[in-house]
C-alpha positions in Angstrom: 51.5 154.9 78.6 50.1 153.0 81.6 50.5 149.1 81.5 48.3 146.5 82.9 50.9 146.0 85.8 50.5 149.6 87.0 53.8 150.7 85.1 53.8 154.3 83.8 56.1 155.2 80.9 56.8 158.6 79.3 57.7 159.0 75.7 61.4 158.3 75.7 60.9 155.2 77.9 58.2 153.9 75.6 60.4 154.4 72.4 63.4 152.6 74.0 61.4 149.7 75.3 59.3 149.0 72.0 62.6 148.6 70.0 63.6 145.7 72.4 60.2 144.0 72.7 59.6 140.9 70.6 56.8 141.3 68.2 53.4 139.6 68.6 52.8 136.5 66.6 49.1 136.9 66.6 46.4 139.2 68.1 42.7 139.7 67.9 40.9 143.0 68.5 37.3 142.9 69.6 34.6 145.3 70.7 36.3 148.4 69.3 34.4 151.6 69.8 35.1 155.4 69.7 34.1 157.7 72.6 34.1 161.4 71.6 36.0 163.4 74.1 36.0 166.9 72.6 36.0 168.7 69.3 39.5 167.6 68.5 40.0 164.5 70.5 38.5 160.9 70.9 39.3 157.7 72.8 39.4 154.3 71.1 38.3 151.4 73.5 38.9 147.9 72.6 39.4 144.4 73.9 42.7 142.5 72.7 44.3 139.1 73.1 47.7 138.5 71.7 50.4 135.8 71.7 54.1 135.6 71.3 56.2 132.5 70.3 58.2 132.9 73.4 55.8 130.7 75.3 54.4 133.4 77.5 50.7 133.1 78.4 48.3 134.8 76.2 48.0 138.7 77.0 44.4 139.8 77.4 43.4 143.3 78.4 40.9 146.2 77.5 42.8 149.1 76.0 42.1 152.7 75.8 44.0 155.1 73.3 43.2 158.7 73.6 43.9 160.7 70.4 44.2 164.5 69.8 44.3 166.4 66.5 47.6 168.2 66.4 48.4 170.3 63.3 45.7 168.4 61.4 46.7 164.9 62.3 45.7 162.5 65.0 48.4 162.1 67.7 48.3 159.4 70.6 48.0 161.4 73.8 47.5 158.4 76.3 47.4 154.8 76.1 46.2 152.6 79.0 45.8 148.8 79.5 43.2 147.4 82.1 43.3 143.6 82.9 40.3 141.6 81.6 41.3 138.4 83.4 39.9 139.2 86.9 
């Protein structure tokens, strides 16, 4: 996982931080599209806006989630956020 601030996390770090993260109160996904990357993989690219009740500013980014088929099921291989506010 590569976050909008440049933080890179491995699987174990992701699992431990997601459990502690507050949930999103609302989110909007726009402009979703799939880009084929091979016979058993694809990238899902989309723009998102999300808010939490905590009073933080709205999170806006363009996301890319790359999936591979492993043992017949799609598995997330890489997730990246790119800022959309600059």
